[in-house]
TORMAR-535746 format. One record per residue: x, y, z negated of N, C-alpha, C in turn. Coordinates in steps of 0.05 Angstrom, whole numbers. Layout:
BEGIN
NODE,X,Y,Z,X,Y,Z,X,Y,Z .
...
//
This chain:
BEGIN
NODE,306,-210,-677,311,-199,-652,318,-232,-632 .
NODE,309,-237,-606,306,-249,-600,320,-246,-570 .
NODE,336,-267,-548,355,-255,-541,348,-245,-511 .
NODE,317,-251,-513,311,-224,-491,306,-198,-495 .
NODE,295,-197,-520,306,-165,-530,325,-160,-529 .
NODE,343,-178,-540,382,-162,-542,377,-153,-518 .
NODE,384,-165,-488,390,-160,-468,371,-135,-448 .
NODE,340,-135,-459,332,-108,-462,339,-81,-478 .
NODE,353,-86,-496,360,-54,-509,382,-64,-501 .
NODE,406,-73,-482,430,-77,-473,436,-65,-442 .
NODE,414,-80,-427,413,-66,-401,390,-54,-392 .
NODE,369,-49,-408,352,-20,-384,329,-24,-402 .
NODE,316,4,-397,284,13,-408,256,7,-395 .
NODE,231,14,-404,218,8,-386,219,23,-355 .
NODE,221,36,-360,240,61,-336,249,41,-314 .
NODE,273,35,-324,290,8,-306,273,-10,-296 .
NODE,270,-16,-314,248,-46,-305,223,-31,-275 .
NODE,205,-2,-286,199,-19,-258,209,2,-229 .
NODE,233,14,-229,249,19,-221,268,-5,-195 .
NODE,271,-30,-215,274,-49,-215,261,-64,-192 .
NODE,232,-61,-201,213,-76,-189,209,-57,-176 .
NODE,202,-37,-158,212,-30,-145,220,-38,-118 .
NODE,250,-39,-130,278,-44,-107,274,-68,-100 .
NODE,254,-90,-114,263,-117,-112,246,-107,-88 .
NODE,215,-96,-101,183,-109,-78,200,-93,-38 .
NODE,206,-66,-37,233,-56,-20,245,-85,-10 .
NODE,271,-97,-17,277,-115,-13,261,-147,-5 .
NODE,241,-149,-11,230,-167,-7,218,-172,20 .
NODE,202,-135,19,201,-140,53,213,-129,68 .
NODE,239,-116,68,239,-116,81,256,-142,94 .
NODE,266,-153,76,282,-188,78,262,-205,110 .
NODE,240,-204,100,218,-211,109,205,-201,141 .
NODE,212,-174,136,212,-158,159,224,-181,179 .
NODE,255,-172,172,282,-184,181,278,-203,194 .
NODE,263,-226,178,258,-263,176,235,-267,211 .
NODE,219,-244,195,195,-250,223,207,-239,252 .
NODE,228,-207,255,236,-214,286,255,-234,278 .
NODE,260,-250,275,273,-278,290,250,-300,297 .
NODE,236,-286,298,210,-305,321,185,-295,319 .
NODE,201,-263,340,166,-246,362,148,-255,358 .
NODE,143,-294,380,130,-309,384,108,-322,369 .
NODE,115,-307,332,105,-326,336,83,-307,308 .
NODE,59,-312,306,43,-299,281,57,-311,258 .
NODE,57,-289,244,77,-302,215,65,-280,196 .
NODE,33,-271,207,16,-243,202,-10,-269,173 .
NODE,-6,-270,147,-38,-288,137,-58,-277,151 .
NODE,-59,-300,140,-99,-305,155,-104,-284,140 .
NODE,-121,-272,153,-140,-258,143,-177,-256,149 .
NODE,-190,-256,129,-217,-279,113,-233,-257,139 .
NODE,-258,-286,149,-282,-268,156,-304,-267,143 .
NODE,-323,-245,143,-342,-244,134,-363,-245,144 .
//
């Protein structure tokens, strides 16, 4: 058993990891919106590919 397996056994299972990933995405999205609100005149949206 390696260290990562030990940590997985101690701190969570796959359901917990899925929940953590979802929460991380929400937090990052909120951080980005908060950052963007500091610069209302800037266009901080990713470029849109023209077809």
